[in-house]
C-alpha positions as CSV (number, residue, x, y, z in Angstrom):
1,M,63.7,122.0,45.3
2,A,65.2,119.3,43.0
3,E,66.0,117.2,46.1
4,E,62.4,117.3,47.2
5,Q,61.1,116.1,43.9
6,N,63.7,113.3,43.8
7,W,62.7,112.2,47.3
8,E,59.0,112.2,46.4
9,E,59.7,110.1,43.3
10,T,61.7,107.5,45.2
11,N,59.2,107.3,48.1
12,N,56.1,107.1,45.8
13,H,54.2,104.4,47.6
14,T,51.4,102.6,45.8
15,L,48.8,100.6,47.6
16,C,48.5,96.9,47.1
17,V,46.6,95.9,43.9
18,N,44.3,93.7,46.0
19,N,43.2,96.7,48.1
20,C,44.2,95.1,51.4
21,G,45.4,98.4,52.8
22,F,49.1,97.7,52.7
23,F,51.7,99.2,50.4
24,G,52.6,97.3,47.2
25,N,56.0,96.7,45.8
26,P,56.8,97.1,42.1
27,T,59.0,94.0,42.2
28,T,56.1,91.9,43.5
29,L,53.6,93.1,40.8
30,N,52.4,96.0,43.1
31,L,51.2,93.5,45.7
32,C,52.0,93.5,49.4
33,S,54.2,90.7,50.8
34,K,51.2,88.7,52.1
35,C,49.1,89.0,48.9
36,Y,52.2,88.1,46.8
37,K,52.9,85.1,49.0
38,D,49.2,84.0,48.6
39,R,49.3,84.4,44.9
40,R,52.5,82.4,44.6
41,L,51.0,79.6,46.6
42,K,47.9,79.6,44.5
43,E,49.9,79.5,41.3
44,Q,52.0,76.6,42.7
45,H,48.8,74.7,43.7
46,M,47.3,75.3,40.2
47,S,50.5,74.0,38.5
48,T,50.6,70.9,40.6
49,A,46.9,70.3,40.0
50,K,47.4,70.7,36.3
51,I,50.3,68.2,36.3
52,A,48.2,65.7,38.3
53,V,45.3,66.0,35.9
54,E,47.6,65.6,32.9
55,K,49.2,62.6,34.5
56,S,45.9,61.0,35.4
57,L,44.7,61.5,31.8
58,S,47.8,60.0,30.3
59,Q,47.6,56.8,32.4
60,P,45.2,54.0,31.3
61,Q,42.3,53.6,33.7
62,H,42.1,50.4,35.7
63,Q,38.9,48.5,35.8
64,P,38.1,46.5,38.9
65,E,38.7,42.8,38.6
66,T,35.5,40.7,38.6
67,S,36.9,37.2,38.2
68,S,34.9,34.1,38.9
69,S,37.2,33.4,41.8
70,T,36.0,36.4,43.7
71,A,32.4,35.5,43.0
72,A,33.2,31.9,44.2
73,T,34.6,33.2,47.5
74,I,31.4,35.2,48.1
75,L,29.2,32.3,47.2
76,S,31.2,30.0,49.5
77,T,30.5,32.4,52.4
78,V,26.8,32.5,51.7
79,S,24.8,29.8,53.3
80,V,23.3,27.0,51.2
81,D,19.7,27.9,52.0
82,S,20.2,31.5,50.7
83,P,18.5,32.2,47.4
84,V,21.6,34.1,46.1
85,T,22.5,33.4,42.5
86,S,25.9,33.8,40.9
87,S,24.8,37.0,39.0
88,V,23.7,38.6,42.3
89,A,26.9,37.6,43.9
90,E,28.9,39.2,41.0
91,V,26.9,42.4,41.4
92,A,27.7,42.3,45.1
93,V,31.4,41.9,44.3
94,K,31.3,44.9,42.0
95,S,29.3,47.2,44.3
96,Q,30.9,46.6,47.7
97,P,34.5,47.7,48.6
98,R,36.3,44.5,49.2
99,N,38.6,44.1,52.2
100,R,37.4,47.3,53.9
101,Y,36.6,45.8,57.2
102,P,38.2,42.6,58.5
103,E,34.9,41.4,59.9
104,Q,33.4,41.3,56.4
105,H,35.8,38.9,54.9
106,A,37.9,35.9,55.9
107,C,41.0,37.8,56.9
108,T,43.7,36.1,59.0
109,F,45.8,39.3,59.4
110,D,46.2,40.2,63.1
111,F,45.7,44.0,63.2
112,K,45.6,44.1,67.0
113,T,49.1,42.7,67.4
114,I,50.6,44.8,64.7
115,G,49.0,47.9,66.2
116,K,50.4,47.1,69.7
117,E,53.9,46.6,68.2
118,A,53.7,49.9,66.3
119,I,52.7,51.7,69.5
120,A,55.4,50.1,71.5
121,K,58.0,51.1,69.0
122,A,56.8,54.7,68.8
123,N,56.4,55.2,72.5
124,P,59.3,53.6,74.5
125,V,58.8,53.1,78.2
126,V,60.5,55.8,80.3
127,K,61.3,54.8,83.8
128,A,63.2,56.9,86.4
129,A,66.1,55.3,88.2
130,K,65.1,54.0,91.7
131,L,66.5,55.7,94.7
132,E,68.8,53.7,96.9
133,K,67.7,53.2,100.5
134,I,69.9,54.8,103.1
């Protein structure tokens, strides 16, 4: 009789706390292995997010540069007949993301050649050996 009670005490299975239908383990806070793994991942993401927020709050915020040279470059690209004033050009500098598209600014960087070189490096040409004629 004592053996039966001892066996029942050691095999006392509790269901997972999240009610997923699996058995929980006391070493994993009465969670099943899947729920425990999900909880650990969630805690890990929360801690990294907390660190990132603290880091961003501790760093001084950068304000975009709105120097007269950037306004001058925009004004130089605008035609002479255009009724654009310097204040409107400065607003345009602040509102538009600069250097987003190479067609929108005077960029001399050759994206096409760099892209071809990167693809050629990443994908070497594979050729089979030719068969000798008999």
